[in-house]
A tleap script that builds the chain and sets N, CA, C and O, in Angstrom:
source leaprc.protein.ff14SB
mol = sequence {
  NMET LYS HIE LEU PHE THR TYR GLY SER LEU
  MET PHE GLU ASP VAL TRP HIE ARG LEU VAL
  ARG GLY HIE TYR LEU SER GLN LYS ALA THR
  LEU GLN GLY TYR ALA ARG ARG ALA ILE LYS
  ASN ASP VAL TYR PRO VAL ILE PHE GLU ALA
  ASN GLU TRP VAL GLU GLY ARG VAL TYR TYR
  GLU ILE SER ASP GLU ASP LEU VAL ILE LEU
  ASP THR PHE GLU GLY GLU TYR TYR GLU ARG
  LYS GLU VAL GLU LEU LEU VAL GLU ASN ARG
  LYS ILE ASN ALA TYR ALA TYR VAL LEU LYS
  GLU ALA TYR TYR ASP LEU ILE ASP SER LYS
  VAL TRP ASN ASP ALA LEU PHE ALA GLN GLU
  GLY ILE GLN SER PHE LEU GLU GLY TYR LYS
  GLY PHE CHIE
}
set mol.1.N position { -12.815 22.528 5.292 }
set mol.1.CA position { -13.060 21.693 4.129 }
set mol.1.C position { -12.360 20.355 4.299 }
set mol.1.O position { -11.137 20.279 4.418 }
set mol.2.N position { -13.158 19.317 4.307 }
set mol.2.CA position { -12.591 17.979 4.344 }
set mol.2.C position { -13.329 17.086 3.361 }
set mol.2.O position { -13.606 15.920 3.643 }
set mol.3.N position { -13.641 17.647 2.210 }
set mol.3.CA position { -14.270 16.860 1.161 }
set mol.3.C position { -13.154 16.230 0.331 }
set mol.3.O position { -12.043 16.758 0.278 }
set mol.4.N position { -13.447 15.111 -0.311 }
set mol.4.CA position { -12.427 14.423 -1.100 }
set mol.4.C position { -12.990 14.026 -2.455 }
set mol.4.O position { -14.013 13.348 -2.546 }
set mol.5.N position { -12.299 14.463 -3.512 }
set mol.5.CA position { -12.639 14.073 -4.873 }
set mol.5.C position { -11.908 12.779 -5.201 }
set mol.5.O position { -10.691 12.684 -5.048 }
set mol.6.N position { -12.666 11.787 -5.654 }
set mol.6.CA position { -12.077 10.513 -6.050 }
set mol.6.C position { -12.324 10.301 -7.537 }
set mol.6.O position { -13.352 10.718 -8.069 }
set mol.7.N position { -11.383 9.655 -8.200 }
set mol.7.CA position { -11.444 9.538 -9.656 }
set mol.7.C position { -10.987 8.176 -10.154 }
set mol.7.O position { -10.939 7.948 -11.363 }
set mol.8.N position { -10.653 7.269 -9.248 }
set mol.8.CA position { -10.152 5.953 -9.640 }
set mol.8.C position { -10.764 4.875 -8.780 }
set mol.8.O position { -11.986 4.789 -8.655 }
set mol.9.N position { -9.925 4.057 -8.190 }
set mol.9.CA position { -10.416 2.923 -7.394 }
set mol.9.C position { -11.304 3.367 -6.238 }
set mol.9.O position { -12.216 2.635 -5.854 }
set mol.10.N position { -11.061 4.549 -5.674 }
set mol.10.CA position { -11.859 5.014 -4.532 }
set mol.10.C position { -13.288 5.398 -4.914 }
set mol.10.O position { -14.119 5.610 -4.031 }
set mol.11.N position { -13.587 5.491 -6.200 }
set mol.11.CA position { -14.971 5.735 -6.623 }
set mol.11.C position { -15.833 4.494 -6.418 }
set mol.11.O position { -17.061 4.579 -6.400 }
set mol.12.N position { -15.194 3.357 -6.266 }
set mol.12.CA position { -15.909 2.091 -6.156 }
set mol.12.C position { -16.167 1.768 -4.690 }
set mol.12.O position { -15.241 1.743 -3.879 }
set mol.13.N position { -17.429 1.520 -4.357 }
set mol.13.CA position { -17.814 1.292 -2.962 }
set mol.13.C position { -17.053 0.146 -2.319 }
set mol.13.O position { -16.706 0.227 -1.141 }
set mol.14.N position { -16.782 -0.929 -3.069 }
set mol.14.CA position { -16.044 -2.058 -2.501 }
set mol.14.C position { -14.666 -1.635 -2.007 }
set mol.14.O position { -14.202 -2.111 -0.971 }
set mol.15.N position { -14.019 -0.753 -2.736 }
set mol.15.CA position { -12.698 -0.256 -2.328 }
set mol.15.C position { -12.859 0.751 -1.192 }
set mol.15.O position { -12.194 0.643 -0.162 }
set mol.16.N position { -13.742 1.730 -1.383 }
set mol.16.CA position { -13.950 2.797 -0.400 }
set mol.16.C position { -14.254 2.226 0.988 }
set mol.16.O position { -13.656 2.648 1.978 }
set mol.17.N position { -15.179 1.272 1.061 }
set mol.17.CA position { -15.608 0.741 2.362 }
set mol.17.C position { -14.571 -0.170 3.013 }
set mol.17.O position { -14.637 -0.407 4.219 }
set mol.18.N position { -13.630 -0.679 2.250 }
set mol.18.CA position { -12.533 -1.445 2.853 }
set mol.18.C position { -11.530 -0.534 3.547 }
set mol.18.O position { -10.776 -0.971 4.416 }
set mol.19.N position { -11.530 0.721 3.158 }
set mol.19.CA position { -10.553 1.667 3.686 }
set mol.19.C position { -11.072 2.484 4.858 }
set mol.19.O position { -10.468 2.496 5.930 }
set mol.20.N position { -12.182 3.158 4.653 }
set mol.20.CA position { -12.640 4.147 5.628 }
set mol.20.C position { -13.542 3.519 6.675 }
set mol.20.O position { -14.149 2.470 6.459 }
set mol.21.N position { -13.609 4.189 7.808 }
set mol.21.CA position { -14.469 3.716 8.900 }
set mol.21.C position { -15.799 4.452 8.930 }
set mol.21.O position { -16.817 3.899 9.345 }
set mol.22.N position { -15.780 5.711 8.484 }
set mol.22.CA position { -16.990 6.527 8.529 }
set mol.22.C position { -17.917 6.249 7.360 }
set mol.22.O position { -17.551 5.586 6.389 }
set mol.23.N position { -19.127 6.776 7.479 }
set mol.23.CA position { -20.114 6.707 6.397 }
set mol.23.C position { -20.313 8.130 5.888 }
set mol.23.O position { -20.624 9.037 6.660 }
set mol.24.N position { -20.133 8.317 4.586 }
set mol.24.CA position { -20.112 9.660 4.024 }
set mol.24.C position { -21.087 9.793 2.860 }
set mol.24.O position { -21.272 8.874 2.063 }
set mol.25.N position { -21.702 10.969 2.793 }
set mol.25.CA position { -22.500 11.304 1.620 }
set mol.25.C position { -21.550 11.545 0.456 }
set mol.25.O position { -20.433 12.024 0.648 }
set mol.26.N position { -21.993 11.213 -0.743 }
set mol.26.CA position { -21.159 11.446 -1.918 }
set mol.26.C position { -22.048 11.723 -3.121 }
set mol.26.O position { -23.238 11.409 -3.124 }
set mol.27.N position { -21.441 12.318 -4.143 }
set mol.27.CA position { -22.148 12.534 -5.399 }
set mol.27.C position { -21.144 12.744 -6.511 }
set mol.27.O position { -19.954 12.944 -6.270 }
set mol.28.N position { -21.648 12.696 -7.743 }
set mol.28.CA position { -20.792 12.887 -8.907 }
set mol.28.C position { -20.244 14.309 -8.922 }
set mol.28.O position { -20.902 15.255 -8.489 }
set mol.29.N position { -19.016 14.432 -9.435 }
set mol.29.CA position { -18.363 15.738 -9.511 }
set mol.29.C position { -17.422 15.754 -10.715 }
set mol.29.O position { -17.022 14.708 -11.226 }
set mol.30.N position { -17.079 16.964 -11.154 }
set mol.30.CA position { -16.159 17.150 -12.270 }
set mol.30.C position { -15.006 18.040 -11.824 }
set mol.30.O position { -15.206 19.067 -11.176 }
set mol.31.N position { -13.802 17.625 -12.182 }
set mol.31.CA position { -12.591 18.392 -11.894 }
set mol.31.C position { -12.047 18.913 -13.213 }
set mol.31.O position { -11.700 18.130 -14.097 }
set mol.32.N position { -11.970 20.235 -13.351 }
set mol.32.CA position { -11.453 20.844 -14.571 }
set mol.32.C position { -9.988 21.212 -14.377 }
set mol.32.O position { -9.553 21.528 -13.270 }
set mol.33.N position { -9.225 21.163 -15.489 }
set mol.33.CA position { -7.821 21.537 -15.435 }
set mol.33.C position { -6.896 20.386 -15.090 }
set mol.33.O position { -5.720 20.594 -14.789 }
set mol.34.N position { -7.428 19.167 -15.136 }
set mol.34.CA position { -6.637 17.967 -14.846 }
set mol.34.C position { -6.966 16.890 -15.872 }
set mol.34.O position { -8.015 16.922 -16.515 }
set mol.35.N position { -6.049 15.936 -16.012 }
set mol.35.CA position { -6.271 14.773 -16.868 }
set mol.35.C position { -6.100 13.512 -16.033 }
set mol.35.O position { -5.336 13.487 -15.068 }
set mol.36.N position { -6.824 12.468 -16.421 }
set mol.36.CA position { -6.688 11.159 -15.767 }
set mol.36.C position { -6.105 10.190 -16.791 }
set mol.36.O position { -6.590 10.084 -17.918 }
set mol.37.N position { -5.063 9.494 -16.378 }
set mol.37.CA position { -4.434 8.479 -17.217 }
set mol.37.C position { -4.162 7.242 -16.377 }
set mol.37.O position { -4.145 7.279 -15.147 }
set mol.38.N position { -3.949 6.147 -17.092 }
set mol.38.CA position { -3.528 4.917 -16.425 }
set mol.38.C position { -2.080 5.082 -15.958 }
set mol.38.O position { -1.325 5.909 -16.470 }
set mol.39.N position { -1.731 4.275 -14.982 }
set mol.39.CA position { -0.328 4.161 -14.548 }
set mol.39.C position { 0.262 3.009 -15.355 }
set mol.39.O position { -0.418 2.009 -15.583 }
set mol.40.N position { 1.492 3.128 -15.785 }
set mol.40.CA position { 2.124 2.053 -16.557 }
set mol.40.C position { 2.119 0.752 -15.756 }
set mol.40.O position { 2.490 0.724 -14.583 }
set mol.41.N position { 1.694 -0.309 -16.411 }
set mol.41.CA position { 1.728 -1.668 -15.844 }
set mol.41.C position { 0.942 -1.827 -14.554 }
set mol.41.O position { 1.327 -2.614 -13.689 }
set mol.42.N position { -0.156 -1.091 -14.411 }
set mol.42.CA position { -0.991 -1.258 -13.225 }
set mol.42.C position { -2.447 -0.970 -13.580 }
set mol.42.O position { -2.760 -0.572 -14.702 }
set mol.43.N position { -3.343 -1.182 -12.592 }
set mol.43.CA position { -4.779 -1.068 -12.873 }
set mol.43.C position { -5.388 0.244 -12.392 }
set mol.43.O position { -6.559 0.511 -12.665 }
set mol.44.N position { -4.632 1.056 -11.693 }
set mol.44.CA position { -5.211 2.280 -11.130 }
set mol.44.C position { -4.723 3.520 -11.884 }
set mol.44.O position { -3.716 3.462 -12.589 }
set mol.45.N position { -5.438 4.639 -11.735 }
set mol.45.CA position { -5.093 5.851 -12.471 }
set mol.45.C position { -4.380 6.902 -11.616 }
set mol.45.O position { -4.218 6.763 -10.404 }
set mol.46.N position { -3.968 7.950 -12.311 }
set mol.46.CA position { -3.423 9.151 -11.673 }
set mol.46.C position { -4.086 10.354 -12.326 }
set mol.46.O position { -4.619 10.259 -13.431 }
set mol.47.N position { -4.048 11.488 -11.629 }
set mol.47.CA position { -4.424 12.751 -12.261 }
set mol.47.C position { -3.252 13.709 -12.144 }
set mol.47.O position { -2.435 13.620 -11.227 }
set mol.48.N position { -3.194 14.623 -13.094 }
set mol.48.CA position { -2.145 15.637 -13.133 }
set mol.48.C position { -2.714 16.846 -13.867 }
set mol.48.O position { -3.678 16.731 -14.623 }
set mol.49.N position { -2.104 18.008 -13.634 }
set mol.49.CA position { -2.610 19.231 -14.258 }
set mol.49.C position { -2.485 19.157 -15.773 }
set mol.49.O position { -1.437 18.798 -16.311 }
set mol.50.N position { -3.579 19.504 -16.449 }
set mol.50.CA position { -3.638 19.488 -17.912 }
set mol.50.C position { -4.907 20.228 -18.326 }
set mol.50.O position { -5.767 20.512 -17.492 }
set mol.51.N position { -5.018 20.531 -19.581 }
set mol.51.CA position { -6.184 21.254 -20.088 }
set mol.51.C position { -7.298 20.269 -20.457 }
set mol.51.O position { -7.738 20.210 -21.605 }
set mol.52.N position { -7.742 19.501 -19.465 }
set mol.52.CA position { -8.797 18.504 -19.656 }
set mol.52.C position { -9.717 18.552 -18.445 }
set mol.52.O position { -9.616 19.462 -17.622 }
set mol.53.N position { -10.607 17.584 -18.334 }
set mol.53.CA position { -11.480 17.468 -17.171 }
set mol.53.C position { -11.615 16.002 -16.794 }
set mol.53.O position { -11.447 15.113 -17.629 }
set mol.54.N position { -11.920 15.765 -15.522 }
set mol.54.CA position { -12.011 14.410 -14.981 }
set mol.54.C position { -13.351 14.258 -14.262 }
set mol.54.O position { -13.711 15.073 -13.412 }
set mol.55.N position { -14.073 13.210 -14.617 }
set mol.55.CA position { -15.322 12.874 -13.919 }
set mol.55.C position { -14.983 11.969 -12.743 }
set mol.55.O position { -14.153 11.068 -12.861 }
set mol.56.N position { -15.630 12.213 -11.610 }
set mol.56.CA position { -15.374 11.384 -10.443 }
set mol.56.C position { -16.490 11.508 -9.435 }
set mol.56.O position { -17.640 11.780 -9.780 }
set mol.57.N position { -16.131 11.302 -8.182 }
set mol.57.CA position { -17.105 11.315 -7.087 }
set mol.57.C position { -16.496 12.085 -5.929 }
set mol.57.O position { -15.325 11.893 -5.601 }
set mol.58.N position { -17.282 12.957 -5.306 }
set mol.58.CA position { -16.821 13.687 -4.127 }
set mol.58.C position { -17.508 13.102 -2.896 }
set mol.58.O position { -18.719 12.882 -2.883 }
set mol.59.N position { -16.708 12.859 -1.870 }
set mol.59.CA position { -17.214 12.429 -0.562 }
set mol.59.C position { -17.108 13.629 0.369 }
set mol.59.O position { -16.120 14.362 0.343 }
set mol.60.N position { -18.139 13.822 1.194 }
set mol.60.CA position { -18.227 15.018 2.029 }
set mol.60.C position { -17.839 14.749 3.481 }
set mol.60.O position { -18.110 13.687 4.041 }
set mol.61.N position { -17.187 15.770 4.072 }
set mol.61.CA position { -16.887 15.816 5.512 }
set mol.61.C position { -16.158 14.568 6.015 }
set mol.61.O position { -16.617 13.890 6.934 }
set mol.62.N position { -15.025 14.285 5.397 }
set mol.62.CA position { -14.209 13.125 5.770 }
set mol.62.C position { -13.535 13.392 7.113 }
set mol.62.O position { -13.016 14.484 7.344 }
set mol.63.N position { -13.542 12.407 7.987 }
set mol.63.CA position { -12.907 12.560 9.302 }
set mol.63.C position { -11.386 12.608 9.156 }
set mol.63.O position { -10.829 12.089 8.188 }
set mol.64.N position { -10.719 13.238 10.132 }
set mol.64.CA position { -9.256 13.277 10.138 }
set mol.64.C position { -8.678 11.868 10.157 }
set mol.64.O position { -7.690 11.587 9.480 }
set mol.65.N position { -9.294 10.988 10.931 }
set mol.65.CA position { -8.828 9.600 11.032 }
set mol.65.C position { -8.866 8.916 9.661 }
set mol.65.O position { -7.915 8.236 9.277 }
set mol.66.N position { -9.948 9.095 8.940 }
set mol.66.CA position { -10.045 8.474 7.622 }
set mol.66.C position { -9.117 9.139 6.608 }
set mol.66.O position { -8.621 8.461 5.709 }
set mol.67.N position { -8.870 10.432 6.723 }
set mol.67.CA position { -7.906 11.080 5.827 }
set mol.67.C position { -6.506 10.504 6.018 }
set mol.67.O position { -5.768 10.340 5.046 }
set mol.68.N position { -6.136 10.198 7.254 }
set mol.68.CA position { -4.830 9.573 7.514 }
set mol.68.C position { -4.768 8.202 6.833 }
set mol.68.O position { -3.763 7.860 6.210 }
set mol.69.N position { -5.836 7.429 6.953 }
set mol.69.CA position { -5.895 6.116 6.294 }
set mol.69.C position { -5.776 6.278 4.776 }
set mol.69.O position { -5.037 5.539 4.127 }
set mol.70.N position { -6.493 7.231 4.223 }
set mol.70.CA position { -6.465 7.458 2.778 }
set mol.70.C position { -5.096 7.952 2.314 }
set mol.70.O position { -4.624 7.554 1.249 }
set mol.71.N position { -4.453 8.818 3.106 }
set mol.71.CA position { -3.096 9.268 2.775 }
set mol.71.C position { -2.145 8.077 2.697 }
set mol.71.O position { -1.318 7.995 1.788 }
set mol.72.N position { -2.264 7.161 3.645 }
set mol.72.CA position { -1.412 5.972 3.666 }
set mol.72.C position { -1.702 5.093 2.455 }
set mol.72.O position { -0.780 4.597 1.807 }
set mol.73.N position { -2.963 4.903 2.156 }
set mol.73.CA position { -3.376 4.094 1.009 }
set mol.73.C position { -2.808 4.663 -0.289 }
set mol.73.O position { -2.302 3.910 -1.121 }
set mol.74.N position { -2.886 5.951 -0.467 }
set mol.74.CA position { -2.430 6.575 -1.713 }
set mol.74.C position { -0.913 6.529 -1.862 }
set mol.74.O position { -0.414 6.446 -2.984 }
set mol.75.N position { -0.177 6.579 -0.773 }
set mol.75.CA position { 1.262 6.363 -0.835 }
set mol.75.C position { 2.072 7.541 -1.336 }
set mol.75.O position { 1.581 8.667 -1.430 }
set mol.76.N position { 3.323 7.255 -1.655 }
set mol.76.CA position { 4.307 8.299 -1.943 }
set mol.76.C position { 4.148 8.971 -3.302 }
set mol.76.O position { 4.676 10.067 -3.493 }
set mol.77.N position { 3.444 8.361 -4.251 }
set mol.77.CA position { 3.312 8.948 -5.588 }
set mol.77.C position { 2.420 10.181 -5.615 }
set mol.77.O position { 2.515 11.005 -6.525 }
set mol.78.N position { 1.555 10.303 -4.617 }
set mol.78.CA position { 0.517 11.331 -4.642 }
set mol.78.C position { 0.699 12.357 -3.532 }
set mol.78.O position { 1.272 12.077 -2.480 }
set mol.79.N position { 0.189 13.557 -3.806 }
set mol.79.CA position { 0.035 14.548 -2.749 }
set mol.79.C position { -1.442 14.915 -2.677 }
set mol.79.O position { -2.125 15.026 -3.695 }
set mol.80.N position { -1.915 15.101 -1.448 }
set mol.80.CA position { -3.304 15.537 -1.271 }
set mol.80.C position { -3.316 17.047 -1.456 }
set mol.80.O position { -2.688 17.785 -0.697 }
set mol.81.N position { -4.032 17.488 -2.465 }
set mol.81.CA position { -3.997 18.886 -2.882 }
set mol.81.C position { -5.416 19.438 -2.920 }
set mol.81.O position { -6.358 18.715 -3.245 }
set mol.82.N position { -5.572 20.713 -2.589 }
set mol.82.CA position { -6.885 21.346 -2.672 }
set mol.82.C position { -7.189 21.700 -4.125 }
set mol.82.O position { -6.359 22.283 -4.823 }
set mol.83.N position { -8.395 21.336 -4.567 }
set mol.83.CA position { -8.834 21.603 -5.939 }
set mol.83.C position { -10.247 22.175 -5.906 }
set mol.83.O position { -10.928 22.134 -4.881 }
set mol.84.N position { -10.668 22.704 -7.042 }
set mol.84.CA position { -12.031 23.225 -7.163 }
set mol.84.C position { -12.829 22.299 -8.078 }
set mol.84.O position { -12.407 21.988 -9.192 }
set mol.85.N position { -13.983 21.869 -7.590 }
set mol.85.CA position { -14.842 20.939 -8.322 }
set mol.85.C position { -16.106 21.636 -8.796 }
set mol.85.O position { -16.507 22.673 -8.269 }
set mol.86.N position { -16.708 21.046 -9.788 }
set mol.86.CA position { -18.032 21.458 -10.230 }
set mol.86.C position { -19.002 20.337 -9.857 }
set mol.86.O position { -18.874 19.205 -10.324 }
set mol.87.N position { -19.981 20.677 -9.001 }
set mol.87.CA position { -20.981 19.720 -8.537 }
set mol.87.C position { -22.352 20.348 -8.760 }
set mol.87.O position { -22.689 21.358 -8.143 }
set mol.88.N position { -23.131 19.749 -9.638 }
set mol.88.CA position { -24.465 20.274 -9.950 }
set mol.88.C position { -24.449 21.782 -10.224 }
set mol.88.O position { -25.234 22.535 -9.649 }
set mol.89.N position { -23.558 22.203 -11.095 }
set mol.89.CA position { -23.431 23.598 -11.530 }
set mol.89.C position { -23.002 24.574 -10.441 }
set mol.89.O position { -23.181 25.782 -10.591 }
set mol.90.N position { -22.440 24.068 -9.351 }
set mol.90.CA position { -21.864 24.967 -8.342 }
set mol.90.C position { -20.440 24.515 -8.053 }
set mol.90.O position { -20.101 23.339 -8.191 }
set mol.91.N position { -19.622 25.469 -7.650 }
set mol.91.CA position { -18.219 25.167 -7.366 }
set mol.91.C position { -18.034 24.894 -5.884 }
set mol.91.O position { -18.584 25.596 -5.036 }
set mol.92.N position { -17.245 23.854 -5.580 }
set mol.92.CA position { -16.878 23.562 -4.195 }
set mol.92.C position { -15.392 23.219 -4.154 }
set mol.92.O position { -14.816 22.789 -5.154 }
set mol.93.N position { -14.787 23.413 -2.999 }
set mol.93.CA position { -13.397 23.024 -2.798 }
set mol.93.C position { -13.346 21.650 -2.163 }
set mol.93.O position { -14.190 21.295 -1.341 }
set mol.94.N position { -12.347 20.887 -2.555 }
set mol.94.CA position { -12.161 19.543 -2.015 }
set mol.94.C position { -10.689 19.185 -2.155 }
set mol.94.O position { -9.931 19.858 -2.853 }
set mol.95.N position { -10.309 18.127 -1.484 }
set mol.95.CA position { -8.981 17.563 -1.697 }
set mol.95.C position { -9.049 16.562 -2.842 }
set mol.95.O position { -10.103 15.993 -3.126 }
set mol.96.N position { -7.904 16.356 -3.495 }
set mol.96.CA position { -7.749 15.279 -4.476 }
set mol.96.C position { -6.312 14.784 -4.374 }
set mol.96.O position { -5.405 15.546 -4.041 }
set mol.97.N position { -6.117 13.521 -4.658 }
set mol.97.CA position { -4.769 12.956 -4.680 }
set mol.97.C position { -4.207 13.117 -6.084 }
set mol.97.O position { -4.653 12.468 -7.030 }
set mol.98.N position { -3.206 14.009 -6.198 }
set mol.98.CA position { -2.613 14.397 -7.470 }
set mol.98.C position { -1.210 13.794 -7.548 }
set mol.98.O position { -0.471 13.797 -6.563 }
set mol.99.N position { -0.852 13.281 -8.720 }
set mol.99.CA position { 0.470 12.697 -8.908 }
set mol.99.C position { 1.550 13.761 -8.733 }
set mol.99.O position { 1.454 14.852 -9.296 }
set mol.100.N position { 2.576 13.437 -7.948 }
set mol.100.CA position { 3.712 14.344 -7.786 }
set mol.100.C position { 4.514 14.375 -9.088 }
set mol.100.O position { 4.645 13.359 -9.770 }
set mol.101.N position { 5.045 15.542 -9.422 }
set mol.101.CA position { 5.801 15.700 -10.671 }
set mol.101.C position { 6.964 14.730 -10.784 }
set mol.101.O position { 7.302 14.293 -11.884 }
set mol.102.N position { 7.574 14.391 -9.668 }
set mol.102.CA position { 8.724 13.476 -9.678 }
set mol.102.C position { 8.368 12.109 -10.263 }
set mol.102.O position { 9.256 11.349 -10.649 }
set mol.103.N position { 7.078 11.797 -10.327 }
set mol.103.CA position { 6.626 10.482 -10.804 }
set mol.103.C position { 5.897 10.545 -12.147 }
set mol.103.O position { 5.218 9.590 -12.523 }
set mol.104.N position { 6.027 11.646 -12.865 }
set mol.104.CA position { 5.338 11.775 -14.152 }
set mol.104.C position { 5.765 10.704 -15.159 }
set mol.104.O position { 5.018 10.412 -16.094 }
set mol.105.N position { 6.936 10.123 -14.988 }
set mol.105.CA position { 7.381 9.074 -15.909 }
set mol.105.C position { 6.529 7.806 -15.797 }
set mol.105.O position { 6.619 6.930 -16.657 }
set mol.106.N position { 5.708 7.696 -14.757 }
set mol.106.CA position { 4.822 6.542 -14.579 }
set mol.106.C position { 3.519 6.664 -15.371 }
set mol.106.O position { 2.769 5.695 -15.487 }
set mol.107.N position { 3.252 7.847 -15.913 }
set mol.107.CA position { 1.995 8.082 -16.628 }
set mol.107.C position { 1.997 7.323 -17.950 }
set mol.107.O position { 2.922 7.449 -18.752 }
set mol.108.N position { 0.952 6.537 -18.163 }
set mol.108.CA position { 0.760 5.829 -19.424 }
set mol.108.C position { 0.022 6.761 -20.381 }
set mol.108.O position { -0.683 7.669 -19.940 }
set mol.109.N position { 0.174 6.549 -21.654 }
set mol.109.CA position { -0.546 7.383 -22.626 }
set mol.109.C position { -2.030 7.011 -22.693 }
set mol.109.O position { -2.840 7.780 -23.211 }
set mol.110.N position { -2.389 5.824 -22.165 }
set mol.110.CA position { -3.785 5.374 -22.207 }
set mol.110.C position { -4.638 6.122 -21.184 }
set mol.110.O position { -4.225 6.339 -20.045 }
set mol.111.N position { -5.823 6.504 -21.614 }
set mol.111.CA position { -6.801 7.082 -20.701 }
set mol.111.C position { -7.342 5.952 -19.835 }
set mol.111.O position { -7.672 4.883 -20.350 }
set mol.112.N position { -7.438 6.175 -18.513 }
set mol.112.CA position { -7.956 5.151 -17.601 }
set mol.112.C position { -9.459 5.049 -17.772 }
set mol.112.O position { -10.146 6.064 -17.886 }
set mol.113.N position { -9.969 3.832 -17.790 }
set mol.113.CA position { -11.375 3.580 -18.061 }
set mol.113.C position { -12.011 2.917 -16.845 }
set mol.113.O position { -11.651 1.792 -16.499 }
set mol.114.N position { -12.948 3.597 -16.193 }
set mol.114.CA position { -13.562 3.044 -14.981 }
set mol.114.C position { -14.409 1.808 -15.272 }
set mol.114.O position { -14.471 0.901 -14.442 }
set mol.115.N position { -15.062 1.753 -16.432 }
set mol.115.CA position { -15.866 0.574 -16.776 }
set mol.115.C position { -14.966 -0.648 -16.958 }
set mol.115.O position { -15.318 -1.748 -16.532 }
set mol.116.N position { -13.825 -0.459 -17.580 }
set mol.116.CA position { -12.869 -1.551 -17.755 }
set mol.116.C position { -12.305 -1.992 -16.409 }
set mol.116.O position { -12.121 -3.186 -16.173 }
set mol.117.N position { -12.030 -1.028 -15.521 }
set mol.117.CA position { -11.552 -1.363 -14.178 }
set mol.117.C position { -12.597 -2.196 -13.441 }
set mol.117.O position { -12.255 -3.185 -12.792 }
set mol.118.N position { -13.858 -1.808 -13.536 }
set mol.118.CA position { -14.936 -2.545 -12.870 }
set mol.118.C position { -15.041 -3.966 -13.410 }
set mol.118.O position { -15.354 -4.900 -12.672 }
set mol.119.N position { -14.779 -4.117 -14.683 }
set mol.119.CA position { -14.919 -5.412 -15.336 }
set mol.119.C position { -13.687 -6.295 -15.139 }
set mol.119.O position { -13.815 -7.494 -14.893 }
set mol.120.N position { -12.493 -5.703 -15.245 }
set mol.120.CA position { -11.276 -6.513 -15.285 }
set mol.120.C position { -10.293 -6.263 -14.149 }
set mol.120.O position { -9.505 -7.150 -13.821 }
set mol.121.N position { -10.319 -5.095 -13.547 }
set mol.121.CA position { -9.258 -4.747 -12.611 }
set mol.121.C position { -9.604 -4.793 -11.143 }
set mol.121.O position { -8.727 -5.025 -10.311 }
set mol.122.N position { -10.868 -4.577 -10.801 }
set mol.122.CA position { -11.210 -4.410 -9.387 }
set mol.122.C position { -10.968 -5.678 -8.574 }
set mol.122.O position { -10.538 -5.601 -7.423 }
set mol.123.N position { -11.236 -6.830 -9.153 }
set mol.123.CA position { -11.063 -8.069 -8.395 }
set mol.123.C position { -9.603 -8.278 -7.999 }
set mol.123.O position { -9.317 -8.576 -6.839 }
set mol.124.N position { -8.680 -8.125 -8.943 }
set mol.124.CA position { -7.259 -8.294 -8.612 }
set mol.124.C position { -6.786 -7.183 -7.680 }
set mol.124.O position { -5.930 -7.406 -6.823 }
set mol.125.N position { -7.338 -6.002 -7.845 }
set mol.125.CA position { -6.992 -4.887 -6.968 }
set mol.125.C position { -7.389 -5.210 -5.528 }
set mol.125.O position { -6.592 -5.029 -4.608 }
set mol.126.N position { -8.608 -5.684 -5.333 }
set mol.126.CA position { -9.092 -6.011 -3.988 }
set mol.126.C position { -8.342 -7.196 -3.390 }
set mol.126.O position { -8.084 -7.219 -2.186 }
set mol.127.N position { -7.995 -8.165 -4.202 }
set mol.127.CA position { -7.247 -9.319 -3.701 }
set mol.127.C position { -5.853 -8.917 -3.230 }
set mol.127.O position { -5.309 -9.522 -2.306 }
set mol.128.N position { -5.275 -7.898 -3.862 }
set mol.128.CA position { -3.935 -7.453 -3.492 }
set mol.128.C position { -3.893 -6.508 -2.312 }
set mol.128.O position { -2.820 -6.263 -1.759 }
set mol.129.N position { -5.037 -5.972 -1.911 }
set mol.129.CA position { -5.086 -5.004 -0.817 }
set mol.129.C position { -5.329 -5.717 0.501 }
set mol.129.O position { -6.310 -6.448 0.645 }
set mol.130.N position { -4.444 -5.510 1.461 }
set mol.130.CA position { -4.534 -6.200 2.753 }
set mol.130.C position { -5.177 -5.356 3.847 }
set mol.130.O position { -5.618 -5.900 4.859 }
set mol.131.N position { -5.239 -4.053 3.668 }
set mol.131.CA position { -5.912 -3.200 4.652 }
set mol.131.C position { -4.971 -2.534 5.629 }
set mol.131.O position { -3.815 -2.927 5.786 }
set mol.132.N position { -5.499 -1.511 6.282 }
set mol.132.CA position { -4.731 -0.739 7.257 }
set mol.132.C position { -5.309 -0.810 8.649 }
set mol.132.O position { -4.674 -0.316 9.581 }
set mol.133.N position { -6.488 -1.400 8.848 }
set mol.133.CA position { -7.024 -1.455 10.187 }
set mol.133.C position { -7.173 -2.863 10.655 }
set mol.133.O position { -7.618 -3.096 11.779 }
savepdb mol mol.pdb
quit
């Protein structure tokens, strides 16, 4: 299993294609048992275990090389964890970047909004990202 569930900036093709080298099939997916919130004073979100669900996108069969790039991109706040997704009424396993408990103090009470990110946050996010390759 090398599928990856994305729920924030990585759902956006402009961000995804700046990071990875491979071309991957993807589709909408739902993660149950987690919540997505904004990070305090930033434009990107986190997920953590909670009695909620998160809508996102799953990318299939990610290469080891691209997983290393994505691990670096996600940084120290997150751990890549195996989760169970619902995709078109079937369950699949995938990785997701989940906030480490040590950083729960960074969670904002605001729910992260992908439409707002697309409108207001993605441009500054892309301008601040210098790349890994």
